[in-house]
N, C-alpha and C positions, 0 to 999 in steps of 0.2 A: 607734155612735160612742163611747159611754161605755165599752163593754166592752173595746176595744183599749187605751184610755188606762188603765183600771183594771188590765188585765193587765200593761202596761208598768210601772206603779208597783209592782205586786207583784214583778215580776221584778227591778227595780232595788233594792228593799228586800232581796230575797233575796240578790242578789249582793254588796251592801255588807255584809250581816251575815255573810257567809262569809269575809270578809277574815281572812287568817291573821296572827296576831300573831307578832312576832319572838321566838324563843326566846332568853332572855338568856344562855344558856350554849352556844349554837351557834357553832362556829368555822368560818369560811369563809376563802378566800384574802385577802379584803379587809375582813373584819369579825370581831369577837367580840361576839356579841349586838348591841347597839345601837352599840357602839364601832366606828368605821370607820377606814380608813387616811387619811381626810381630816378626821377630828374634830380640832378644835383644843383646846389645853389649857384655854382659857377656857370651853369647852362641856362639860367633864367633869362639872360639877355637875348638868347636865340628864341626861346619859347615865347617871350613877350616882346618881340622886336618892334611892334607897332604901339606899344604902351610905355608908360613911365614906371620905373622901378625905384622905390625909395627904401633904402636900407638904413636902419638906425644902428649905429655902432657906438656903444656907450664907452668902451675902453675900460670899464670897471665892472668886473664880473660880480661884485658885491651889490650891485644895484637891484638884482633880481630880475632884470629885464632879459627876456629870452631872445632878443633881437629879431622881432617880427619884421617881415618884408612886406611892404604895401605895394599893390599893383593898381595904378591909375590909368585911365584912358588919357590920351594926349590932351583932351579937353578938360581934364581935372576930375572926372567922375571916378569915385573909388569902386574898384572891381572886387579885389580879393585881399586878404591878409594871410600870408604864408608864415608858418612857424617851422624853422629847420629843426631837425632832430638834435643837432649839436650847434650851439651858438659859436659865432666867429670861425666857422669852418666851411670853406668854399666847396669841399667835397661832400658835405653833409646832404642827405636827402630831406625832402619836406615831410614833416611829421603830421601836420594838420593844416587845413585850409578853411578860413572863414569866408563865406560868400556874402557879398553885399549887393551885387547887381542882380536884378530880377530876370535878366536875359539868360542867366545860367539856369539850366533845367535838366532834370533827370530824364531817362527814357520814358518815364511815365508822367512827364510834364510837371514835376514838383519843383517849385521855385521859392524864393523868399516871400512871395506873395500868397503862398498856399496856406490852407487852414489845416487843423488837426484832422478833419474829415477827409481831406485830400490824401493825407499821409496814410491814415488808417485804411482807406479804401484801396490803396495801391501797393502797400507794403506790409509785411508782417512786423509788428512792433516787438522788438526784442526785450526792451527794458524801459521803465519810466523812473527817473530819479527825481526826488523831491528836494530842492535846494531852498535857500532862504527866500529869494525873490522870484524864482522861476522853477519850472520843471523841464527836464531834458528827456526827450523821447528819442530813444536809440533804435536805429534800423540797421542791422548787420548786413542785410542784402546789398547795401551800397556804402557801407562803412560811414553812415551819416548819423549826426546828432542834431535834432531840431530843438531849439530852446523856445519855450512859450512862457511869457510873463505870467506870473500868478494873478495879475489883474484880470486876466482872461478867464479865470476860474471862478466858480461860485464862492461867495464870501466864507462859507464854512470850511473851505479847503485851503485858504490862503495863508493861514498863520501857524498851522500845526506841521512842523517839519518832521515829526515822527510818524505822520500819517502815511500809510502805504497807498499812494495814488495809483489807480488803475485806469485803463483806457475808457471805461464806462463813465468815469468821473469827469472826464474832460469834454467840454462842450464842442460840438462839431465846428462851430464858427470861430473857435480859438485860433488866433493868428500866430504864425511863426515870427519870432522876434529875431533870432539868429539861426544860421544854418551852417553846420560844420561838416567837413569830411575829415575823418581821422584815419591816417594810414599807419599809426604807430603800432597797431595790433597785428599788422601783417608780418 
């Protein structure tokens, strides 16, 4: 009788000790480390307890500033820029996240150091937008948008904003300039 109970206790201890911790730099469709698409601004102190949080509060809604929240490591390295869905609201959730640190990576190892080829080989490209100085490559699989500077494109594609740029037009070696997760579509 004691042997099955003892075995059950040992098995329970083993299973609870094998609990996998969340990688603070892992990017998923609905999370970046412990930050999720349902995290409220008021909870950021808990999520980033080892980092520094800088909130810009303008006090004047006519400035056009959306009150981005910057996350820095204690040493000063910029990690993320968070945009709340509603400015000056501590119960607002995060609408988008700009990733600066190359340690943040998707499950397919896409980072800010990746190239267009890395993105195209690992994800289905949903849309490519042609902007003034950049193109934006959208990947709905992970709610991501990768911005590539037009300087990375051939000269004949840099200046025509009406041009419909396709994946075949973008060189494989084109580097990612910015990397965003957009949770506003959810």
